[in-house]
py3Dmol code that shows the C-alpha trace and the ligand (Angstrom):
import py3Dmol

protein = """\
ATOM      1  CA  MET A   1     -72.765 -86.982 -40.706  1.00  0.00           C
ATOM      2  CA  ASN A   2     -71.653 -87.436 -44.259  1.00  0.00           C
ATOM      3  CA  LYS A   3     -69.613 -90.637 -44.417  1.00  0.00           C
ATOM      4  CA  ARG A   4     -67.237 -88.933 -46.834  1.00  0.00           C
ATOM      5  CA  LYS A   5     -66.022 -86.703 -44.022  1.00  0.00           C
ATOM      6  CA  ARG A   6     -64.581 -89.698 -42.206  1.00  0.00           C
ATOM      7  CA  LYS A   7     -61.085 -90.827 -43.085  1.00  0.00           C
ATOM      8  CA  ALA A   8     -61.150 -94.030 -45.114  1.00  0.00           C
ATOM      9  CA  VAL A   9     -58.305 -96.374 -44.231  1.00  0.00           C
ATOM     10  CA  ILE A  10     -57.315 -99.455 -46.219  1.00  0.00           C
ATOM     11  CA  ALA A  11     -54.873-101.512 -44.169  1.00  0.00           C
ATOM     12  CA  GLY A  12     -53.140-104.753 -45.017  1.00  0.00           C
ATOM     13  CA  ASN A  13     -52.426-107.326 -42.328  1.00  0.00           C
ATOM     14  CA  TRP A  14     -49.674-109.573 -43.614  1.00  0.00           C
ATOM     15  CA  LYS A  15     -49.754-111.845 -40.532  1.00  0.00           C
ATOM     16  CA  MET A  16     -46.819-114.320 -40.574  1.00  0.00           C
ATOM     17  CA  ASN A  17     -46.087-113.919 -44.282  1.00  0.00           C
ATOM     18  CA  MET A  18     -43.304-112.274 -46.313  1.00  0.00           C
ATOM     19  CA  THR A  19     -39.564-112.162 -45.695  1.00  0.00           C
ATOM     20  CA  PRO A  20     -37.939-108.696 -45.756  1.00  0.00           C
ATOM     21  CA  ASP A  21     -36.923-109.228 -49.398  1.00  0.00           C
ATOM     22  CA  GLU A  22     -40.430-110.277 -50.351  1.00  0.00           C
ATOM     23  CA  ALA A  23     -41.804-107.269 -48.480  1.00  0.00           C
ATOM     24  CA  VAL A  24     -39.650-104.873 -50.496  1.00  0.00           C
ATOM     25  CA  ALA A  25     -40.610-106.553 -53.772  1.00  0.00           C
ATOM     26  CA  MET A  26     -44.322-106.307 -52.959  1.00  0.00           C
ATOM     27  CA  ILE A  27     -44.045-102.651 -51.934  1.00  0.00           C
ATOM     28  CA  ASN A  28     -42.102-101.780 -55.088  1.00  0.00           C
ATOM     29  CA  GLU A  29     -44.878-103.367 -57.127  1.00  0.00           C
ATOM     30  CA  LEU A  30     -47.592-101.619 -55.115  1.00  0.00           C
ATOM     31  CA  ARG A  31     -46.172 -98.087 -55.172  1.00  0.00           C
ATOM     32  CA  PRO A  32     -46.966 -97.184 -58.788  1.00  0.00           C
ATOM     33  CA  LEU A  33     -50.389 -98.849 -58.527  1.00  0.00           C
ATOM     34  CA  VAL A  34     -51.541 -96.624 -55.636  1.00  0.00           C
ATOM     35  CA  LYS A  35     -49.767 -93.431 -56.655  1.00  0.00           C
ATOM     36  CA  GLY A  36     -52.082 -90.436 -56.448  1.00  0.00           C
ATOM     37  CA  LYS A  37     -54.872 -92.439 -54.768  1.00  0.00           C
ATOM     38  CA  ARG A  38     -55.712 -89.807 -52.201  1.00  0.00           C
ATOM     39  CA  GLY A  39     -59.189 -91.059 -51.348  1.00  0.00           C
ATOM     40  CA  CYS A  40     -57.932 -93.190 -48.495  1.00  0.00           C
ATOM     41  CA  GLU A  41     -55.037 -93.727 -46.145  1.00  0.00           C
ATOM     42  CA  ILE A  42     -52.971 -96.772 -47.137  1.00  0.00           C
ATOM     43  CA  VAL A  43     -51.322 -98.866 -44.437  1.00  0.00           C
ATOM     44  CA  LEU A  44     -49.380-102.121 -44.498  1.00  0.00           C
ATOM     45  CA  CYS A  45     -49.082-103.917 -41.158  1.00  0.00           C
ATOM     46  CA  VAL A  46     -46.116-106.208 -41.480  1.00  0.00           C
ATOM     47  CA  PRO A  47     -44.191-108.757 -39.385  1.00  0.00           C
ATOM     48  CA  ALA A  48     -41.779-107.059 -36.969  1.00  0.00           C
ATOM     49  CA  ILE A  49     -38.729-108.419 -38.773  1.00  0.00           C
ATOM     50  CA  ASP A  50     -39.881-106.732 -42.023  1.00  0.00           C
ATOM     51  CA  ILE A  51     -40.380-103.293 -40.492  1.00  0.00           C
ATOM     52  CA  PRO A  52     -36.999-101.643 -41.248  1.00  0.00           C
ATOM     53  CA  ALA A  53     -37.012-102.826 -44.880  1.00  0.00           C
ATOM     54  CA  ALA A  54     -40.670-101.896 -45.353  1.00  0.00           C
ATOM     55  CA  VAL A  55     -40.233 -98.413 -43.840  1.00  0.00           C
ATOM     56  CA  LYS A  56     -37.346 -97.793 -46.217  1.00  0.00           C
ATOM     57  CA  ALA A  57     -39.281 -99.145 -49.197  1.00  0.00           C
ATOM     58  CA  VAL A  58     -42.305 -96.833 -48.689  1.00  0.00           C
ATOM     59  CA  LYS A  59     -40.197 -93.643 -48.331  1.00  0.00           C
ATOM     60  CA  GLY A  60     -41.499 -90.902 -50.610  1.00  0.00           C
ATOM     61  CA  SER A  61     -44.891 -92.619 -51.016  1.00  0.00           C
ATOM     62  CA  ARG A  62     -48.129 -92.212 -49.044  1.00  0.00           C
ATOM     63  CA  ILE A  63     -48.034 -95.818 -47.799  1.00  0.00           C
ATOM     64  CA  LYS A  64     -47.685 -96.059 -44.004  1.00  0.00           C
ATOM     65  CA  ILE A  65     -46.212 -98.981 -42.135  1.00  0.00           C
ATOM     66  CA  GLY A  66     -47.871-100.644 -39.165  1.00  0.00           C
ATOM     67  CA  ALA A  67     -46.953-103.432 -36.753  1.00  0.00           C
ATOM     68  CA  GLU A  68     -49.134-106.435 -35.917  1.00  0.00           C
ATOM     69  CA  ASN A  69     -48.843-106.224 -32.142  1.00  0.00           C
ATOM     70  CA  VAL A  70     -47.165-104.247 -29.354  1.00  0.00           C
ATOM     71  CA  HIS A  71     -46.403-104.947 -25.710  1.00  0.00           C
ATOM     72  CA  PHE A  72     -47.899-102.776 -22.970  1.00  0.00           C
ATOM     73  CA  GLU A  73     -44.790-102.325 -20.852  1.00  0.00           C
ATOM     74  CA  GLU A  74     -42.159 -99.770 -21.787  1.00  0.00           C
ATOM     75  CA  LYS A  75     -39.252-102.178 -21.372  1.00  0.00           C
ATOM     76  CA  GLY A  76     -37.963-105.027 -19.255  1.00  0.00           C
ATOM     77  CA  ALA A  77     -37.897-108.791 -18.935  1.00  0.00           C
ATOM     78  CA  PHE A  78     -40.512-109.708 -21.560  1.00  0.00           C
ATOM     79  CA  THR A  79     -38.725-112.115 -23.866  1.00  0.00           C
ATOM     80  CA  GLY A  80     -39.919-111.916 -27.447  1.00  0.00           C
ATOM     81  CA  GLU A  81     -41.965-108.747 -27.008  1.00  0.00           C
ATOM     82  CA  ILE A  82     -41.632-105.350 -28.711  1.00  0.00           C
ATOM     83  CA  SER A  83     -42.394-101.956 -27.136  1.00  0.00           C
ATOM     84  CA  ALA A  84     -44.236 -99.000 -28.608  1.00  0.00           C
ATOM     85  CA  LYS A  85     -41.072 -96.906 -28.466  1.00  0.00           C
ATOM     86  CA  MET A  86     -39.133 -99.520 -30.442  1.00  0.00           C
ATOM     87  CA  LEU A  87     -41.800 -99.436 -33.152  1.00  0.00           C
ATOM     88  CA  LEU A  88     -41.923 -95.629 -33.243  1.00  0.00           C
ATOM     89  CA  THR A  89     -38.165 -95.245 -33.510  1.00  0.00           C
ATOM     90  CA  CYS A  90     -38.222 -97.618 -36.504  1.00  0.00           C
ATOM     91  CA  GLY A  91     -40.721 -95.421 -38.337  1.00  0.00           C
ATOM     92  CA  VAL A  92     -43.890 -97.363 -37.555  1.00  0.00           C
ATOM     93  CA  GLU A  93     -47.081 -95.292 -37.431  1.00  0.00           C
ATOM     94  CA  TYR A  94     -49.846 -97.846 -36.826  1.00  0.00           C
ATOM     95  CA  VAL A  95     -50.298-100.999 -34.791  1.00  0.00           C
ATOM     96  CA  ILE A  96     -52.983-103.679 -34.880  1.00  0.00           C
ATOM     97  CA  ILE A  97     -54.180-104.634 -31.399  1.00  0.00           C
ATOM     98  CA  GLY A  98     -56.514-107.429 -30.354  1.00  0.00           C
ATOM     99  CA  HIS A  99     -56.613-109.327 -33.622  1.00  0.00           C
ATOM    100  CA  SER A 100     -58.701-112.481 -33.194  1.00  0.00           C
ATOM    101  CA  GLU A 101     -55.697-114.676 -33.986  1.00  0.00           C
ATOM    102  CA  ARG A 102     -53.895-113.184 -31.003  1.00  0.00           C
ATOM    103  CA  ARG A 103     -57.005-113.686 -28.873  1.00  0.00           C
ATOM    104  CA  GLN A 104     -57.416-117.290 -30.102  1.00  0.00           C
ATOM    105  CA  TYR A 105     -53.836-118.558 -30.176  1.00  0.00           C
ATOM    106  CA  PHE A 106     -51.825-116.316 -27.862  1.00  0.00           C
ATOM    107  CA  GLY A 107     -54.020-115.830 -24.817  1.00  0.00           C
ATOM    108  CA  GLU A 108     -54.940-112.224 -25.551  1.00  0.00           C
ATOM    109  CA  THR A 109     -57.885-111.080 -23.412  1.00  0.00           C
ATOM    110  CA  ASP A 110     -60.039-107.956 -23.393  1.00  0.00           C
ATOM    111  CA  GLU A 111     -57.954-106.769 -20.436  1.00  0.00           C
ATOM    112  CA  THR A 112     -54.562-107.195 -22.139  1.00  0.00           C
ATOM    113  CA  VAL A 113     -56.007-105.640 -25.291  1.00  0.00           C
ATOM    114  CA  ASN A 114     -56.976-102.618 -23.186  1.00  0.00           C
ATOM    115  CA  LYS A 115     -53.461-102.389 -21.715  1.00  0.00           C
ATOM    116  CA  ARG A 116     -51.894-102.511 -25.169  1.00  0.00           C
ATOM    117  CA  VAL A 117     -54.320 -99.918 -26.579  1.00  0.00           C
ATOM    118  CA  LYS A 118     -53.493 -97.480 -23.781  1.00  0.00           C
ATOM    119  CA  ALA A 119     -49.740 -98.061 -23.999  1.00  0.00           C
ATOM    120  CA  ALA A 120     -49.726 -97.613 -27.771  1.00  0.00           C
ATOM    121  CA  LEU A 121     -51.857 -94.453 -27.747  1.00  0.00           C
ATOM    122  CA  ASN A 122     -49.907 -92.931 -24.853  1.00  0.00           C
ATOM    123  CA  ALA A 123     -46.671 -93.545 -26.762  1.00  0.00           C
ATOM    124  CA  GLY A 124     -48.037 -91.871 -29.911  1.00  0.00           C
ATOM    125  CA  LEU A 125     -48.858 -94.835 -32.136  1.00  0.00           C
ATOM    126  CA  LYS A 126     -52.093 -95.009 -34.106  1.00  0.00           C
ATOM    127  CA  VAL A 127     -54.119 -98.059 -33.149  1.00  0.00           C
ATOM    128  CA  ILE A 128     -56.240-100.415 -35.238  1.00  0.00           C
ATOM    129  CA  LEU A 129     -58.299-102.152 -32.558  1.00  0.00           C
ATOM    130  CA  CYS A 130     -59.932-105.400 -33.666  1.00  0.00           C
ATOM    131  CA  VAL A 131     -63.224-106.691 -32.292  1.00  0.00           C
ATOM    132  CA  GLY A 132     -65.424-109.489 -33.539  1.00  0.00           C
ATOM    133  CA  GLU A 133     -67.686-112.378 -32.590  1.00  0.00           C
ATOM    134  CA  VAL A 134     -67.038-116.073 -33.147  1.00  0.00           C
ATOM    135  CA  LEU A 135     -69.610-118.122 -35.035  1.00  0.00           C
ATOM    136  CA  ALA A 136     -71.126-119.678 -31.891  1.00  0.00           C
ATOM    137  CA  GLN A 137     -71.808-116.180 -30.540  1.00  0.00           C
ATOM    138  CA  ARG A 138     -73.446-115.098 -33.799  1.00  0.00           C
ATOM    139  CA  ASP A 139     -75.585-118.248 -33.789  1.00  0.00           C
ATOM    140  CA  LEU A 140     -76.623-117.488 -30.210  1.00  0.00           C
ATOM    141  CA  GLY A 141     -77.707-114.009 -31.262  1.00  0.00           C
ATOM    142  CA  ILE A 142     -75.256-112.215 -28.985  1.00  0.00           C
ATOM    143  CA  THR A 143     -73.076-110.519 -31.626  1.00  0.00           C
ATOM    144  CA  GLY A 144     -74.150-107.058 -30.488  1.00  0.00           C
ATOM    145  CA  GLU A 145     -73.363-107.783 -26.853  1.00  0.00           C
ATOM    146  CA  VAL A 146     -69.956-109.252 -27.723  1.00  0.00           C
ATOM    147  CA  LEU A 147     -68.969-106.280 -29.891  1.00  0.00           C
ATOM    148  CA  SER A 148     -70.176-103.803 -27.316  1.00  0.00           C
ATOM    149  CA  MET A 149     -68.344-105.541 -24.470  1.00  0.00           C
ATOM    150  CA  GLN A 150     -65.071-105.938 -26.364  1.00  0.00           C
ATOM    151  CA  THR A 151     -65.187-102.292 -27.425  1.00  0.00           C
ATOM    152  CA  LYS A 152     -66.007-100.973 -23.967  1.00  0.00           C
ATOM    153  CA  ILE A 153     -63.274-102.935 -22.204  1.00  0.00           C
ATOM    154  CA  ALA A 154     -60.659-102.123 -24.862  1.00  0.00           C
ATOM    155  CA  LEU A 155     -61.373 -98.396 -24.557  1.00  0.00           C
ATOM    156  CA  GLN A 156     -61.306 -98.134 -20.758  1.00  0.00           C
ATOM    157  CA  GLY A 157     -59.069 -95.200 -19.837  1.00  0.00           C
ATOM    158  CA  VAL A 158     -58.775 -93.957 -23.426  1.00  0.00           C
ATOM    159  CA  THR A 159     -59.474 -90.211 -23.584  1.00  0.00           C
ATOM    160  CA  LEU A 160     -61.727 -88.445 -26.062  1.00  0.00           C
ATOM    161  CA  ASP A 161     -58.671 -86.678 -27.468  1.00  0.00           C
ATOM    162  CA  GLN A 162     -56.922 -90.021 -28.087  1.00  0.00           C
ATOM    163  CA  LEU A 163     -59.811 -91.286 -30.239  1.00  0.00           C
ATOM    164  CA  LYS A 164     -58.416 -89.348 -33.188  1.00  0.00           C
ATOM    165  CA  ASN A 165     -55.545 -91.857 -33.252  1.00  0.00           C
ATOM    166  CA  LEU A 166     -57.821 -94.866 -33.043  1.00  0.00           C
ATOM    167  CA  ILE A 167     -59.497 -96.976 -35.706  1.00  0.00           C
ATOM    168  CA  ILE A 168     -61.723 -99.908 -34.868  1.00  0.00           C
ATOM    169  CA  ALA A 169     -61.898-102.914 -37.178  1.00  0.00           C
ATOM    170  CA  TYR A 170     -64.986-105.091 -36.947  1.00  0.00           C
ATOM    171  CA  GLU A 171     -63.820-108.561 -37.928  1.00  0.00           C
ATOM    172  CA  PRO A 172     -66.304-111.414 -37.542  1.00  0.00           C
ATOM    173  CA  VAL A 173     -63.993-114.284 -36.629  1.00  0.00           C
ATOM    174  CA  TRP A 174     -65.910-116.712 -38.850  1.00  0.00           C
ATOM    175  CA  ALA A 175     -65.111-114.533 -41.861  1.00  0.00           C
ATOM    176  CA  ILE A 176     -61.346-114.295 -41.321  1.00  0.00           C
ATOM    177  CA  GLY A 177     -59.297-116.306 -43.767  1.00  0.00           C
ATOM    178  CA  THR A 178     -62.311-118.480 -44.572  1.00  0.00           C
ATOM    179  CA  GLY A 179     -63.480-116.885 -47.796  1.00  0.00           C
ATOM    180  CA  ARG A 180     -66.882-116.601 -46.070  1.00  0.00           C
ATOM    181  CA  VAL A 181     -67.295-112.843 -46.166  1.00  0.00           C
ATOM    182  CA  ALA A 182     -69.983-111.079 -44.153  1.00  0.00           C
ATOM    183  CA  THR A 183     -72.742-109.655 -46.285  1.00  0.00           C
ATOM    184  CA  PRO A 184     -72.514-105.877 -46.728  1.00  0.00           C
ATOM    185  CA  ASP A 185     -75.529-105.556 -44.418  1.00  0.00           C
ATOM    186  CA  GLN A 186     -73.911-107.726 -41.731  1.00  0.00           C
ATOM    187  CA  ALA A 187     -70.725-105.647 -41.970  1.00  0.00           C
ATOM    188  CA  ASP A 188     -72.707-102.410 -41.765  1.00  0.00           C
ATOM    189  CA  GLU A 189     -74.677-103.711 -38.807  1.00  0.00           C
ATOM    190  CA  GLY A 190     -71.572-104.843 -36.886  1.00  0.00           C
ATOM    191  CA  ASN A 191     -69.811-101.559 -37.547  1.00  0.00           C
ATOM    192  CA  GLY A 192     -72.991 -99.763 -36.509  1.00  0.00           C
ATOM    193  CA  VAL A 193     -73.010-101.532 -33.140  1.00  0.00           C
ATOM    194  CA  VAL A 194     -69.396-100.480 -32.592  1.00  0.00           C
ATOM    195  CA  ARG A 195     -70.265 -96.878 -33.509  1.00  0.00           C
ATOM    196  CA  LYS A 196     -73.243 -96.855 -31.127  1.00  0.00           C
ATOM    197  CA  THR A 197     -71.025 -98.195 -28.340  1.00  0.00           C
ATOM    198  CA  VAL A 198     -68.465 -95.461 -28.959  1.00  0.00           C
ATOM    199  CA  GLU A 199     -71.302 -92.917 -29.003  1.00  0.00           C
ATOM    200  CA  ALA A 200     -72.460 -94.060 -25.565  1.00  0.00           C
ATOM    201  CA  LEU A 201     -68.921 -93.612 -24.245  1.00  0.00           C
ATOM    202  CA  TYR A 202     -67.736 -90.455 -26.020  1.00  0.00           C
ATOM    203  CA  GLY A 203     -70.759 -88.778 -27.599  1.00  0.00           C
ATOM    204  CA  LYS A 204     -72.238 -88.561 -31.070  1.00  0.00           C
ATOM    205  CA  ALA A 205     -69.672 -86.289 -32.696  1.00  0.00           C
ATOM    206  CA  ALA A 206     -66.763 -88.536 -31.707  1.00  0.00           C
ATOM    207  CA  ALA A 207     -68.599 -91.669 -32.823  1.00  0.00           C
ATOM    208  CA  GLU A 208     -69.569 -90.177 -36.173  1.00  0.00           C
ATOM    209  CA  ALA A 209     -65.989 -89.091 -36.836  1.00  0.00           C
ATOM    210  CA  LEU A 210     -64.486 -92.490 -35.991  1.00  0.00           C
ATOM    211  CA  THR A 211     -63.074 -94.620 -38.784  1.00  0.00           C
ATOM    212  CA  ILE A 212     -64.492 -98.137 -38.490  1.00  0.00           C
ATOM    213  CA  GLN A 213     -63.146-100.784 -40.831  1.00  0.00           C
ATOM    214  CA  TYR A 214     -64.583-104.118 -41.818  1.00  0.00           C
ATOM    215  CA  GLY A 215     -62.254-107.117 -42.012  1.00  0.00           C
ATOM    216  CA  GLY A 216     -62.721-110.754 -42.957  1.00  0.00           C
ATOM    217  CA  SER A 217     -62.209-112.097 -46.485  1.00  0.00           C
ATOM    218  CA  MET A 218     -62.427-108.635 -48.036  1.00  0.00           C
ATOM    219  CA  ASN A 219     -60.984-108.784 -51.533  1.00  0.00           C
ATOM    220  CA  GLU A 220     -60.798-106.966 -54.843  1.00  0.00           C
ATOM    221  CA  LYS A 221     -64.185-108.359 -55.863  1.00  0.00           C
ATOM    222  CA  ASN A 222     -66.326-107.601 -52.802  1.00  0.00           C
ATOM    223  CA  ALA A 223     -64.585-104.442 -51.513  1.00  0.00           C
ATOM    224  CA  ALA A 224     -66.641-101.854 -53.393  1.00  0.00           C
ATOM    225  CA  GLU A 225     -69.943-103.151 -52.071  1.00  0.00           C
ATOM    226  CA  LEU A 226     -68.700-103.447 -48.485  1.00  0.00           C
ATOM    227  CA  LEU A 227     -67.056-100.007 -48.573  1.00  0.00           C
ATOM    228  CA  GLY A 228     -70.251 -98.508 -49.962  1.00  0.00           C
ATOM    229  CA  LYS A 229     -72.053 -99.098 -46.674  1.00  0.00           C
ATOM    230  CA  TYR A 230     -72.615 -96.093 -44.401  1.00  0.00           C
ATOM    231  CA  ASN A 231     -70.746 -97.513 -41.408  1.00  0.00           C
ATOM    232  CA  VAL A 232     -67.866 -99.137 -43.303  1.00  0.00           C
ATOM    233  CA  ASP A 233     -64.979 -96.675 -43.553  1.00  0.00           C
ATOM    234  CA  GLY A 234     -62.261 -98.954 -44.753  1.00  0.00           C
ATOM    235  CA  GLY A 235     -60.916-102.456 -44.617  1.00  0.00           C
ATOM    236  CA  LEU A 236     -58.441-104.585 -42.739  1.00  0.00           C
ATOM    237  CA  ILE A 237     -57.277-107.056 -45.324  1.00  0.00           C
ATOM    238  CA  GLY A 238     -55.355-110.264 -44.747  1.00  0.00           C
ATOM    239  CA  GLY A 239     -54.942-112.649 -47.674  1.00  0.00           C
ATOM    240  CA  ALA A 240     -55.648-110.113 -50.421  1.00  0.00           C
ATOM    241  CA  SER A 241     -53.051-107.709 -49.004  1.00  0.00           C
ATOM    242  CA  LEU A 242     -50.219-110.077 -49.929  1.00  0.00           C
ATOM    243  CA  VAL A 243     -50.689-109.476 -53.653  1.00  0.00           C
ATOM    244  CA  ALA A 244     -49.959-105.933 -54.859  1.00  0.00           C
ATOM    245  CA  ALA A 245     -52.546-105.949 -57.656  1.00  0.00           C
ATOM    246  CA  LYS A 246     -55.332-107.209 -55.377  1.00  0.00           C
ATOM    247  CA  PHE A 247     -54.512-104.775 -52.587  1.00  0.00           C
ATOM    248  CA  ALA A 248     -54.300-101.903 -55.091  1.00  0.00           C
ATOM    249  CA  ALA A 249     -57.723-102.845 -56.461  1.00  0.00           C
ATOM    250  CA  ILE A 250     -59.175-102.567 -52.939  1.00  0.00           C
ATOM    251  CA  VAL A 251     -57.511 -99.149 -52.586  1.00  0.00           C
ATOM    252  CA  ASP A 252     -59.194 -98.228 -55.904  1.00  0.00           C
ATOM    253  CA  ALA A 253     -62.560 -99.326 -54.533  1.00  0.00           C
ATOM    254  CA  ALA A 254     -62.109 -96.906 -51.639  1.00  0.00           C
ATOM    255  CA  GLN A 255     -61.592 -93.852 -53.891  1.00  0.00           C
TER     256      GLN A 255
END
"""
ligand_1 = """\
9
PGA
P -58.521 -112.119 -44.318
O -57.934 -111.585 -42.915
O -58.701 -110.918 -45.191
O -57.476 -113.044 -44.854
O -59.809 -112.795 -44.007
C -58.419 -110.411 -42.357
C -57.755 -110.152 -41.036
O -57.428 -111.131 -40.349
O -57.497 -109.003 -40.665
"""
view = py3Dmol.view(width=600, height=400)
view.addModel(protein, "pdb")
view.setStyle({"model": 0}, {"cartoon": {"style": "trace"}})
view.addModel(ligand_1, "xyz")
view.setStyle({"model": 1}, {"stick": {}})
view.zoomTo()
view.show()
């Protein structure tokens, strides 16, 4: 399949950064910079508290707003959690699930990632599912196995039809926030393993149509080379998504 037929998606992951006022200021700066850039979908995944202000600030532009997590239950006694319906009614379109920081610091497992993926897709959210190996796993030579296992468990019970609302982001944990970016070949290889895994589960056509991002220290300088790889259909960007000019330059690289 021609890579150009897949939807390129450049998504920012703000993590625990930006107050609502700062969010609006950044979006106002970004809007003119990405105007008319139709070569990719543009998403900003923002802290929950910023969502209403961010949704309002992107109105009339092509920038979509995403959340950074979602709970798997519809409602109930889950202090501090946010449901898919709450996100949807606030104008959120995307949600990141299974980010390595949630796996590392907040007890997220492949099983809870799977529950969240299903709940989000069933509710009508678009999902950015994160998978990635830690350095010790790469050094052991089991990156492929880790990516395949994380992908398979996360997608249990997800239908072929629901794949159209799913993006997978390959994020080597050792490359996140470290400035140590994967080489374009490593990114392509990791994304390729994810695509092969999806092919085994859903068939070649579905796997070839799937948008698979790379994430981990992607920035305005290395984006073009990473995005040029056959299996890299976009980026999930942390640090560089906090600065409008840098994020816009990555959007440019995806055109
Ligand atoms: P980074 O983060 O770009 O700051 O490495 C990427 C991510 O965590 O999604």
